[in-house]
C-alpha positions as CSV (number, residue, x, y, z in Angstrom):
1,G,0.0,0.0,0.0
2,G,2.7,2.5,0.8
3,I,4.6,1.8,-2.4
4,I,1.4,2.3,-4.4
5,A,0.9,5.7,-2.6
6,K,4.4,6.7,-3.6
7,S,4.1,5.5,-7.1
8,I,1.2,7.9,-7.8
9,F,3.7,10.8,-7.8
10,T,5.6,9.3,-10.7
11,N,2.5,9.7,-12.9
12,S,2.8,12.9,-14.9
13,S,-0.9,13.4,-14.9
14,F,-1.2,13.4,-11.1
15,E,-1.2,16.8,-9.3
16,S,1.2,16.5,-6.4
17,N,-0.3,19.3,-4.4
18,H,-3.3,17.1,-3.6
19,V,-1.3,15.1,-1.1
20,N,1.3,16.5,1.3
21,T,1.6,13.7,4.0
22,I,1.9,9.9,3.7
23,I,2.0,7.5,6.6
24,T,3.0,4.0,5.8
25,L,3.1,0.9,8.0
26,A,5.7,-1.9,7.4
27,T,6.4,-0.7,3.8
28,P,9.7,-1.7,2.2
29,H,10.7,1.8,0.9
30,E,14.4,1.2,0.4
31,D,14.4,-2.1,-1.6
32,P,12.0,-4.8,-2.5
33,I,11.7,-7.7,0.0
34,I,13.0,-10.2,-2.5
35,P,14.2,-8.8,-5.9
36,V,12.6,-11.6,-7.9
37,D,13.0,-9.9,-11.3
38,Y,14.5,-7.0,-13.1
39,A,11.1,-5.2,-13.5
40,L,10.7,-4.9,-9.7
41,R,14.2,-3.6,-9.3
42,R,13.6,-1.1,-12.1
43,F,10.3,-0.1,-10.4
44,Y,12.3,0.9,-7.2
45,S,15.0,2.7,-9.3
46,K,12.3,4.7,-11.0
47,F,11.2,5.9,-7.5
48,A,14.7,6.9,-6.5
49,T,15.3,8.8,-9.8
50,H,12.0,10.6,-9.6
51,Y,12.2,11.8,-6.1
52,S,15.8,12.8,-6.3
53,S,15.2,14.9,-9.5
54,K,11.9,16.4,-8.5
55,A,12.4,16.9,-4.8
56,K,11.7,20.6,-5.0
57,N,8.4,20.1,-6.8
58,L,6.9,17.7,-4.3
59,N,5.2,20.6,-2.4
60,G,6.6,19.8,1.0
61,L,5.7,16.1,0.9
62,I,6.4,14.3,4.2
63,V,6.5,10.5,4.4
64,A,6.3,8.9,7.9
65,S,7.4,5.3,7.7
66,I,6.8,2.9,10.7
67,G,8.4,-0.5,10.9
68,G,7.5,-3.4,13.3
69,G,10.9,-4.6,14.5
70,L,12.2,-8.2,14.7
71,R,8.7,-9.7,14.9
72,D,7.9,-8.7,11.4
73,F,9.2,-11.7,9.5
74,Q,7.7,-10.6,6.1
75,V,9.3,-7.1,5.8
76,R,12.8,-6.6,7.3
77,S,12.5,-3.4,9.3
78,G,15.7,-1.9,7.8
79,L,13.9,-1.7,4.5
80,T,11.2,0.6,5.9
81,H,13.7,3.5,6.0
82,T,12.8,6.2,3.5
83,D,15.1,8.8,2.0
84,I,12.3,11.2,1.2
85,D,11.8,14.2,3.4
86,G,10.2,12.8,6.5
87,L,11.0,10.3,9.3
88,S,11.5,6.6,9.8
89,V,10.9,4.9,13.1
90,L,10.2,1.4,14.6
91,T,7.4,0.7,17.0
92,T,9.9,-0.2,19.6
93,D,11.1,3.5,19.7
94,I,7.7,5.2,19.6
95,P,6.7,6.7,23.0
96,G,3.6,4.9,24.4
97,V,4.2,1.8,22.2
98,W,7.6,0.4,23.1
99,L,6.7,-3.0,21.5
100,E,7.5,-5.1,18.5
101,T,4.7,-5.9,16.0
102,D,4.4,-8.4,13.2
103,H,3.3,-7.5,9.7
104,L,-0.5,-7.8,10.6
105,C,-0.4,-6.7,14.2
106,I,1.0,-3.3,13.2
107,V,-2.3,-2.4,11.6
108,W,-4.6,-3.1,14.6
109,C,-2.2,-2.7,17.6
110,K,-4.0,-0.4,20.0
111,E,-0.9,1.5,21.0
112,V,0.1,2.2,17.4
113,V,-3.5,3.1,16.4
114,L,-3.9,5.6,19.3
115,T,-0.6,7.2,18.5
116,L,-1.5,7.6,14.8
117,V,-5.0,8.9,15.7
118,R,-3.5,11.6,18.0
119,S,-1.0,12.5,15.3
120,L,-3.8,12.9,12.7
121,F,-5.8,15.1,15.0
122,D,-2.8,17.3,15.7
123,L,-2.1,17.6,12.0
124,V,-5.3,19.5,11.5
125,D,-5.1,23.3,11.6
126,P,-7.9,24.5,14.0
127,K,-8.4,27.7,11.9
128,T,-8.9,26.1,8.5
129,R,-9.9,22.6,9.7
130,Q,-7.5,21.2,7.1
131,I,-4.1,19.5,7.3
132,Y,-1.4,22.0,7.9
133,V,0.1,23.4,4.7
134,E,3.4,24.3,6.3
135,S,5.7,21.3,6.2
136,R,7.5,22.5,9.3
137,K,4.4,22.1,11.5
138,R,3.5,18.7,10.0
139,R,7.1,17.5,10.7
140,E,7.0,18.8,14.3
141,T,3.7,17.1,15.0
142,L,4.8,13.8,13.6
143,E,8.1,13.9,15.4
144,Y,6.4,14.8,18.7
145,H,4.2,11.7,18.5
146,L,6.4,9.2,16.8
147,L,10.0,9.9,18.0
148,K,11.4,9.6,21.4
149,A,13.9,12.3,20.7
150,S,14.3,14.8,17.9
151,K,17.2,17.2,17.5
152,N,18.2,16.6,21.2
153,K,14.6,17.4,22.3
154,W,13.0,14.5,24.1
155,R,9.3,13.6,24.0
156,N,8.2,15.2,27.3
157,G,4.6,14.1,27.8
158,G,1.2,15.1,26.8
159,K,-1.2,13.3,24.4
160,S,-1.4,16.5,22.2
161,I,1.4,18.7,20.9
162,K,-0.7,21.7,22.0
163,N,-0.3,20.7,25.6
164,R,3.4,19.9,25.6
165,P,5.5,21.5,28.4
166,S,7.5,24.5,27.4
167,E,10.2,26.6,28.9
168,R,8.3,29.1,31.1
169,K,8.4,30.9,34.4
170,V,6.4,29.3,37.3
171,Q,5.3,30.8,40.6
172,F,5.8,28.4,43.6
173,D,3.3,27.6,46.3
174,N,3.8,29.9,49.3
175,N,2.4,27.4,51.7
176,A,4.7,24.6,50.7
177,R,7.6,23.3,52.8
178,W,11.1,23.8,51.4
179,R,14.1,21.5,52.0
180,E,17.7,22.1,50.8
181,V,19.3,18.7,50.3
182,I,23.1,18.1,50.4
183,M,22.9,14.3,49.7
184,R,23.9,13.0,46.3
185,Q,21.3,10.3,46.2
186,M,17.8,10.4,47.4
187,T,14.3,8.8,47.0
188,L,11.2,11.0,47.3
189,R,7.7,9.7,48.0
190,A,4.2,11.2,48.4
191,P,4.1,13.7,51.3
192,E,1.9,13.3,54.3
193,G,0.9,16.9,54.5
194,N,1.3,19.9,52.2
195,T,3.3,20.2,49.0
196,E,7.1,20.0,49.4
197,Y,10.0,21.4,47.4
198,Y,13.5,19.8,47.4
199,M,16.5,21.9,46.3
200,F,19.8,20.5,45.1
201,Q,22.9,22.6,44.6
202,A,24.0,23.3,41.0
203,G,27.6,24.2,40.1
204,E,30.7,23.6,38.1
205,N,32.2,20.8,40.2
206,P,33.5,18.1,37.8
207,R,32.9,15.5,40.5
208,H,29.2,16.2,40.6
209,N,28.3,17.6,37.1
210,L,25.2,15.5,36.2
211,L,21.9,15.0,37.8
212,T,19.5,12.2,36.8
213,A,16.0,11.8,38.2
214,I,13.6,9.0,37.4
215,A,9.9,9.3,38.5
216,Y,7.2,6.7,38.5
217,Y,3.4,7.7,38.6
218,W,4.5,11.3,39.2
219,D,1.3,13.1,38.2
220,A,2.6,16.6,38.2
221,E,2.3,18.9,35.2
222,D,5.6,20.7,36.1
223,W,7.9,18.7,38.4
224,V,11.5,19.9,37.9
225,F,12.7,23.6,38.0
226,A,15.7,25.8,38.1
227,C,15.7,28.8,40.5
228,F,17.8,31.2,42.5
229,P,16.8,31.2,46.2
230,S,16.6,34.8,47.4
231,S,14.0,34.6,50.2
232,Y,14.0,33.1,53.7
233,K,11.3,31.6,55.8
234,L,12.2,30.5,59.3
235,S,15.9,30.5,58.4
236,V,15.2,28.3,55.4
237,R,16.0,29.5,51.9
238,Y,13.4,29.2,49.2
239,C,12.5,30.4,45.8
240,E,9.4,32.5,45.0
241,S,9.6,31.6,41.2
242,G,11.6,29.5,38.8
243,K,12.0,28.2,35.3
244,S,10.3,25.0,34.4
245,L,12.7,22.3,33.1
246,T,9.9,19.8,32.4
247,Y,10.3,20.3,28.7
248,L,13.6,18.4,29.0
249,T,11.8,15.3,30.3
250,T,11.7,12.0,28.4
251,L,8.9,9.4,28.7
252,L,9.5,5.9,29.9
253,P,7.3,2.8,29.8
254,H,4.8,2.1,32.6
255,S,4.1,5.7,33.6
256,G,7.7,6.6,34.0
257,K,9.7,9.7,33.1
258,M,13.3,10.8,33.4
259,V,15.3,13.9,33.2
260,T,19.1,14.3,33.0
261,L,20.5,17.8,33.7
262,D,24.0,19.3,33.2
263,L,24.5,21.2,36.5
264,A,27.3,23.3,35.0
265,K,24.9,24.6,32.3
266,V,22.2,25.3,34.8
267,Y,24.7,27.3,36.9
268,K,25.9,29.3,33.9
269,S,22.4,30.2,32.9
270,G,22.0,32.1,36.2
271,Y,20.4,29.5,38.5
272,T,22.1,28.0,41.6
273,H,19.6,25.2,42.4
274,V,17.5,22.5,40.8
275,V,14.1,22.0,42.5
276,F,11.8,19.0,42.5
277,V,8.2,19.4,43.6
278,V,6.3,16.7,45.5
279,P,2.6,17.6,45.1
280,Q,0.2,17.2,47.9
281,R,-2.2,15.0,46.0
282,L,0.1,12.3,44.8
283,S,-0.5,8.6,44.4
284,R,0.9,6.5,47.2
285,K,2.7,4.2,44.7
286,A,4.6,7.2,43.2
287,W,8.3,7.7,43.9
288,L,11.2,9.7,42.6
289,D,14.9,8.6,42.5
290,I,17.5,11.3,42.3
291,D,21.2,10.8,41.6
292,I,24.0,13.4,41.3
293,Y,27.3,12.0,39.9
294,A,30.3,12.6,37.7
295,E,30.0,11.8,34.0
296,S,33.3,10.0,34.0
297,E,32.2,7.6,36.7
298,R,29.0,6.4,35.0
299,H,30.1,6.7,31.3
300,R,31.9,3.5,30.2
301,K,33.0,2.0,26.9
302,I,32.5,-1.6,25.6
303,D,34.8,-2.5,22.8
304,F,33.1,-4.7,20.1
305,T,36.0,-4.5,17.7
306,T,37.8,-7.3,19.6
307,P,36.3,-10.8,19.5
308,I,33.9,-11.4,22.3
309,P,33.8,-15.0,23.6
310,T,30.6,-17.1,23.4
311,T,30.7,-17.4,27.2
312,R,29.2,-14.7,29.3
313,V,31.3,-11.6,30.2
314,G,30.4,-9.5,33.2
315,L,30.0,-5.7,32.7
316,P,30.8,-3.2,35.5
317,I,27.9,-1.3,37.1
318,D,27.6,1.0,40.1
319,Q,25.3,-0.6,42.6
320,G,22.9,1.8,44.2
321,S,23.1,4.3,41.3
322,V,20.3,5.6,39.1
323,M,21.9,5.9,35.7
324,N,24.7,4.1,33.8
325,V,25.7,4.7,30.2
326,Y,27.7,2.5,27.9
327,D,29.3,3.4,24.6
328,L,29.1,0.3,22.3
329,V,32.3,0.9,20.3
330,G,32.4,-1.1,17.1
331,L,28.7,-2.3,17.1
332,D,27.9,-1.0,13.6
333,K,27.9,-4.2,11.4
334,A,24.8,-5.9,10.1
335,W,25.8,-9.4,11.1
336,Q,26.6,-8.6,14.8
337,S,24.3,-10.0,17.4
338,F,24.8,-10.1,21.2
339,D,22.7,-11.0,24.2
340,L,22.7,-8.7,27.1
341,T,21.3,-10.4,30.2
342,I,20.4,-8.5,33.4
343,E,19.6,-10.3,36.6
344,T,18.0,-8.2,39.4
345,S,17.8,-8.8,43.1
346,C,15.7,-6.2,44.9
347,S,14.8,-5.5,48.5
348,G,11.9,-3.7,49.9
349,E,8.5,-3.3,48.3
350,T,9.7,-1.7,45.0
351,R,7.8,-2.8,41.9
352,R,10.1,-1.5,39.2
353,A,13.7,-2.5,38.9
354,G,14.5,0.0,36.2
355,F,14.8,0.3,32.5
356,I,17.3,-0.4,29.8
357,W,17.3,0.9,26.3
358,F,19.5,0.5,23.2
359,A,19.8,3.6,20.9
360,P,21.8,3.7,17.6
361,P,22.3,7.3,16.7
362,W,21.8,6.9,12.9
363,S,18.3,5.5,12.9
364,N,15.2,5.5,15.2
365,E,15.3,1.8,16.0
366,G,15.9,2.0,19.8
367,V,14.6,-0.8,22.0
368,T,13.4,-0.1,25.6
369,E,12.9,-3.0,28.1
370,A,11.4,-2.7,31.6
371,L,13.2,-4.7,34.3
372,R,11.3,-6.7,36.9
373,R,12.4,-7.3,40.5
374,N,14.1,-10.6,41.3
375,A,14.0,-11.7,37.7
376,S,16.2,-12.0,34.6
377,R,15.8,-10.1,31.3
378,T,17.7,-10.5,28.0
379,L,18.0,-7.7,25.5
380,A,19.2,-8.5,21.9
381,L,21.9,-6.0,20.7
382,Q,21.6,-6.1,16.9
383,L,21.0,-3.6,14.2
384,H,18.2,-3.2,11.7
385,R,20.4,-0.8,9.7
386,P,24.2,-0.8,9.8
387,K,26.1,2.4,10.2
388,P,26.1,4.4,7.0
389,K,29.5,4.4,5.3
390,D,29.2,8.0,4.1
391,R,28.8,9.2,7.7
392,P,31.9,8.0,9.6
393,T,31.7,10.8,12.2
394,L,28.5,9.5,13.7
395,E,28.6,8.6,17.4
396,T,28.6,5.0,18.5
397,P,25.4,3.3,19.7
398,K,24.6,3.9,23.4
399,L,23.1,1.7,26.1
400,Y,21.3,3.5,28.8
401,F,20.7,1.6,32.1
402,A,18.3,3.3,34.5
403,T,18.5,1.4,37.8
404,N,16.8,1.3,41.1
405,P,19.0,2.1,44.2
406,Q,17.2,-0.6,46.2
407,C,18.3,-3.3,43.7
408,N,21.5,-5.1,42.8
409,Y,22.3,-6.1,39.2
410,L,24.4,-8.6,37.4
411,V,25.0,-7.6,33.8
412,T,26.5,-10.1,31.4
413,L,27.2,-10.0,27.6
414,K,27.4,-13.0,25.3
415,L,27.9,-13.5,21.6
416,N,24.7,-15.0,20.1
417,I,25.8,-17.5,17.4
418,F,22.3,-18.2,16.3
419,G,21.6,-14.4,16.2
420,V,24.6,-13.9,13.9
421,F,23.2,-16.5,11.5
422,S,19.8,-15.0,11.7
423,Q,21.2,-11.6,10.9
424,L,23.1,-13.0,7.9
425,L,19.9,-14.7,6.7
426,R,17.8,-11.6,7.3
427,F,20.1,-9.3,5.4
428,Y,21.6,-11.6,2.7
429,G,19.0,-14.4,2.5
430,P,17.2,-13.0,-0.5
431,L,20.5,-13.0,-2.4
432,I,21.1,-16.7,-2.0
433,P,18.7,-18.0,-4.6
434,G,20.0,-15.6,-7.3
435,V,23.6,-16.4,-6.5
436,C,22.9,-20.2,-6.5
437,A,21.0,-19.9,-9.8
438,A,23.9,-17.9,-11.4
439,V,26.5,-20.5,-10.3
440,L,24.3,-23.4,-11.5
441,L,23.8,-21.8,-14.9
442,E,27.6,-21.4,-15.2
443,V,28.0,-25.1,-14.4
444,L,25.4,-26.0,-16.9
445,R,27.2,-23.9,-19.5
446,L,30.4,-25.7,-18.9
447,Q,28.6,-29.0,-19.1
448,L,27.0,-28.2,-22.4
449,N,30.2,-26.8,-23.8
450,S,32.3,-29.8,-22.7
451,P,30.4,-32.9,-23.9
452,K,33.5,-35.1,-23.9
453,D,34.8,-34.1,-20.5
454,V,33.4,-34.9,-17.1
455,V,32.5,-31.7,-15.3
456,P,31.8,-32.5,-11.7
457,S,28.7,-31.2,-9.9
458,Y,28.5,-29.7,-6.4
459,F,28.1,-33.1,-4.7
460,T,30.9,-34.7,-6.6
461,T,33.3,-32.1,-5.5
462,I,32.2,-32.4,-1.9
463,L,32.4,-36.2,-2.1
464,N,36.1,-36.0,-3.1
465,I,36.8,-35.6,0.6
466,S,37.5,-39.2,1.8
467,L,35.9,-38.6,5.2
468,V,32.6,-37.4,3.6
469,R,32.7,-40.3,1.1
470,L,33.2,-42.9,3.8
471,L,30.9,-41.6,6.5
472,L,28.4,-39.0,5.3
473,L,27.5,-40.4,1.9
474,P,26.1,-43.8,2.9
475,K,24.1,-42.2,5.7
476,L,22.7,-39.4,3.5
477,L,21.8,-41.8,0.7
478,G,20.2,-44.3,3.0
479,T,18.1,-41.6,4.7
480,I,16.9,-40.0,1.5
481,L,16.1,-43.2,-0.3
482,G,14.4,-44.5,2.9
483,L,12.2,-41.5,3.1
484,L,11.3,-41.4,-0.6
485,V,10.8,-45.1,-1.1
486,R,10.1,-47.1,2.0
487,K,7.9,-44.5,3.6
488,A,5.9,-43.6,0.5
489,V,5.0,-47.1,-0.8
490,P,4.7,-50.5,0.7
491,S,7.3,-52.2,-1.5
492,E,10.3,-51.2,-3.5
493,M,9.3,-53.5,-6.3
494,I,6.1,-51.5,-6.9
495,V,8.2,-48.3,-7.1
496,D,10.6,-49.9,-9.6
497,F,7.8,-51.3,-11.7
498,A,5.8,-48.1,-11.7
499,F,8.8,-45.9,-12.4
500,D,10.1,-48.1,-15.2
501,A,6.7,-48.1,-16.8
502,V,6.3,-44.3,-16.6
503,S,9.8,-43.7,-17.8
504,K,9.1,-45.5,-21.0
505,F,6.3,-43.0,-21.7
506,P,7.6,-39.6,-20.7
507,F,4.8,-37.9,-22.7
508,V,2.4,-39.3,-20.2
509,V,4.2,-37.6,-17.3
510,S,4.3,-34.3,-19.3
511,G,0.6,-34.6,-20.0
512,V,-0.2,-35.2,-16.3
513,L,1.9,-32.3,-15.2
514,I,0.4,-29.9,-17.8
515,A,-3.1,-31.0,-16.8
516,M,-2.2,-30.5,-13.1
517,A,-0.9,-27.0,-13.8
518,Y,-3.9,-26.1,-15.9
519,G,-6.5,-27.5,-13.5
520,G,-4.8,-26.7,-10.2
521,C,-1.5,-24.9,-9.5
522,G,1.5,-24.6,-11.7
523,T,3.9,-24.8,-8.6
524,L,2.3,-28.1,-7.6
525,A,3.2,-29.4,-11.0
526,L,6.7,-28.1,-10.6
527,Y,7.1,-29.9,-7.3
528,C,5.7,-33.2,-8.7
529,G,8.1,-32.9,-11.7
530,F,11.0,-32.3,-9.4
531,I,10.2,-35.4,-7.3
532,F,10.0,-37.4,-10.5
533,H,13.3,-36.0,-11.7
534,F,14.8,-36.6,-8.3
535,V,13.8,-40.3,-8.2
536,K,15.1,-40.7,-11.8
537,M,18.4,-39.2,-10.8
538,F,18.8,-41.6,-7.9
539,K,17.9,-44.5,-10.2
540,A,20.8,-43.4,-12.4
541,Y,23.1,-43.2,-9.4
542,Q,22.0,-46.8,-8.4
543,S,23.0,-47.9,-11.9
544,L,26.3,-46.2,-11.5
545,L,27.0,-48.0,-8.3
546,Q,26.1,-51.3,-9.9
547,N,28.5,-50.7,-12.7
548,R,31.3,-49.7,-10.3
549,V,30.8,-52.9,-8.4
550,K,31.1,-54.8,-11.7
551,G,34.3,-52.9,-12.5
552,V,35.8,-53.8,-9.2
553,T,34.8,-57.4,-9.7
554,Y,36.6,-57.5,-13.1
555,K,39.7,-56.0,-11.5
556,V,39.7,-58.5,-8.7
557,L,39.4,-61.4,-11.2
558,R,42.2,-59.7,-13.3
559,V,40.2,-59.8,-16.5
560,E,40.4,-56.1,-17.3
561,R,41.1,-56.7,-20.9
562,I,38.0,-58.6,-21.7
563,A,35.2,-56.8,-23.5
564,G,33.0,-56.7,-20.4
565,A,35.5,-54.6,-18.5
566,E,35.9,-52.1,-21.3
567,H,32.1,-51.9,-21.7
568,V,31.7,-51.3,-17.9
569,G,34.3,-48.5,-18.0
570,E,32.5,-46.7,-20.8
571,T,29.1,-47.2,-19.0
572,I,30.5,-45.7,-15.8
573,S,31.8,-42.6,-17.7
574,E,28.5,-42.1,-19.4
575,D,26.6,-42.5,-16.2
576,R,28.9,-40.0,-14.5
577,K,28.2,-37.4,-17.2
578,M,24.5,-38.0,-17.1
579,I,24.4,-37.8,-13.3
580,N,26.4,-34.5,-13.2
581,F,24.1,-33.0,-15.8
582,Q,20.9,-34.2,-14.2
583,T,22.2,-32.9,-10.8
584,T,22.6,-29.4,-12.2
585,I,19.1,-29.5,-13.8
586,G,17.6,-30.8,-10.6
587,L,19.1,-28.0,-8.5
588,L,17.9,-25.4,-11.0
589,W,14.5,-27.0,-10.8
590,F,14.6,-27.0,-7.0
591,I,15.4,-23.2,-7.0
592,S,12.4,-22.6,-9.3
593,C,10.2,-24.6,-7.0
594,C,11.4,-22.6,-4.0
595,L,10.8,-19.2,-5.7
596,N,7.3,-20.2,-6.5
597,T,6.4,-21.7,-3.1
598,P,4.4,-18.6,-2.0
599,V,2.1,-19.2,-5.0
600,L,1.6,-22.8,-3.9
601,M,0.8,-21.7,-0.3
602,H,-1.7,-19.1,-1.5
603,W,-3.4,-21.7,-3.8
604,W,-3.5,-24.3,-1.1
605,K,-5.2,-21.8,1.3
606,Y,-7.9,-20.8,-1.2
607,K,-8.1,-23.9,-3.3
608,P,-11.7,-25.2,-4.1
609,S,-13.1,-27.8,-1.8
610,N,-13.0,-31.5,-2.7
611,N,-16.8,-31.7,-3.0
612,D,-16.8,-28.9,-5.6
613,V,-14.1,-30.6,-7.6
614,L,-16.0,-34.0,-7.4
615,S,-19.2,-32.3,-8.3
616,K,-17.6,-30.8,-11.4
617,L,-16.2,-34.2,-12.4
618,L,-19.6,-35.9,-11.9
619,Y,-21.3,-33.1,-13.8
620,L,-18.9,-33.6,-16.8
621,A,-19.4,-37.4,-16.6
622,R,-23.2,-37.0,-16.4
623,Q,-23.2,-34.7,-19.4
624,D,-21.3,-37.3,-21.4
625,S,-23.8,-40.0,-20.4
626,I,-26.7,-37.8,-21.4
627,A,-25.2,-37.0,-24.7
628,Q,-24.6,-40.7,-25.3
629,Q,-28.1,-41.5,-24.3
630,V,-29.6,-38.8,-26.6
631,S,-27.4,-40.1,-29.5
632,D,-28.7,-43.7,-28.9
633,D,-32.3,-42.5,-28.7
634,N,-32.0,-40.8,-32.0
635,E,-30.8,-44.0,-33.5
636,N,-33.5,-46.1,-31.7
637,P,-36.7,-44.0,-31.4
638,E,-38.7,-46.8,-30.0
639,V,-36.9,-46.7,-26.7
640,D,-39.0,-45.1,-24.0
641,I,-37.5,-42.0,-22.5
642,D,-38.5,-40.4,-19.2
643,V,-39.4,-36.8,-19.8
644,N,-40.3,-34.3,-17.1
645,V,-43.4,-32.3,-18.0
646,Y,-43.7,-28.7,-16.9
647,D,-46.5,-26.3,-17.1
648,E,-46.1,-23.3,-19.4
649,G,-46.1,-20.9,-16.5
650,E,-43.7,-22.8,-14.4
651,P,-40.0,-21.8,-14.8
652,R,-37.6,-24.6,-15.6
653,N,-34.3,-24.9,-13.8
654,D,-32.8,-28.1,-15.1
655,H,-29.3,-26.9,-14.3
656,A,-30.0,-26.1,-10.7
657,D,-31.7,-29.4,-10.1
658,F,-28.9,-31.2,-11.7
659,E,-26.3,-29.4,-9.7
660,E,-28.2,-30.3,-6.5
661,E,-28.3,-33.9,-7.5
662,T,-24.6,-34.1,-8.4
663,R,-23.7,-32.3,-5.1
664,K,-25.6,-35.0,-3.2
665,E,-23.8,-37.7,-5.2
666,G,-20.5,-36.1,-4.5
667,N,-21.2,-35.9,-0.7
668,E,-22.1,-39.6,-0.8
């Protein structure tokens, strides 16, 4: 659907000013899922050429592309990236969603639907009641709802962009109680009386230059401020007003929010304290964790350029802290896959054990996971889009670890071998059929151009290894022949007899396959033909083995010079040529079957029922019998014929009656 919407703009008769915003779900914008033919590749190239040459004439077109993540097995999420003016994001990085979706779930997922509905309402200009014409406003609206962070501005709350927090001056409650805190770590909960304000010193001390606060169920419109205390009440300093810093807040799953402040920047802007408000009417399950620390203490690097063993490697973490940040140096390749396991052990009645999120800087594909107390959680560190080669100055991916001071953590990292293979298959799997077909066609060319030489096939080359020939080949052949022959029919003699009979009349097999393709599914006929070819190839291999046994027998009896030995040698050479050639044809046939398997699956799902097919066959047979009976009656007019008599005003429906009769016969 998204590709069709984009293709409209390539039509010269379409007026592009009719559409200024496109929202797509799990649409492969970058490349086709599987480039099955040149026409599909040319279709995508036409897109790229059109949008690059006419970018200025698109009237501010914005494309918002949303991908589903790893659960979408049909469309790889890296393909949902669009180069057109707009944004690309995965559902795992959308505030309020935080989840992976498959290709169907992304359409009806409630979290995604609500986010899109709010975006569409905010895209409407209240004055004109139409979509905003200015592309800047449309972009800001979509970024607010779909992106966790945009241009270093975090999504800071509010279901509508009109109600988002802003940088403004706020008057504090005169009846509230003020407390100046000198501790570097503190947990705040709901007050028992009036509203409370907690002040923390801001300055240029490099040992305490960052402040991170994480709140849960903190239902306050403005909850963090910067101020300069200039008044006193009962020998306690307090601020009459301050600047709201709530616009720097970022949302977290499960009613959480977080803010990280550079205390040096706050001090340079003319404020000496950071203030947190604890409202009077606050939920009893709400709490706020505050941590002041040095950036060098909590900011660490993990080197992925050196080989990481398959065993688990522990990562350092400050117990009792609130925030830890890791730079994942070298994690920028498509094939890389690692498992990050976090084991928590919490005391007290805390419900949340923190959060962890993985954020590559070059794409909006971050993953956020909530941690549970006294449990284990595994996060897959792998990319949907590798680092762009034309942007080497980009930062490394980051891993943010928001912890609970009441919990202890054990963090381990391990190379995921199966994840590496899945990444290789996900990125390069569609190229395998084309590469195999190209190599097989080259082998076929050599075989056709070398009729007098023996050009080995894939299997012959592999079997040159003595260990494979002695151990693997007998087991492989025995398994395949056992599955094809012993499990399919009761006796090998029946198979040999039937196969020899059919092989003498190949036009019969061709006719059956053509009829099967015409009356049912062409891919089903391809598979049946491949099975027939496969059995034929193994029969030829059986003949080759028999001739080799004869040749060995002649050598043992030292009668190599007799005519029988020479004949056996020629037969073996011919059999080898034929088997190599048939192996190449069989592999090409198998690739054709694999590429057409989706067609077979679709046909099998929507194929007509057996009763309908049987009714059609009975109907055709009955028509033939009626025609024969009419012909006989014309030749013998004395034969009595049963004729149904109808009134002139009664409508006749012979065909409906006959179909009902044949349907009953078919059910019987």
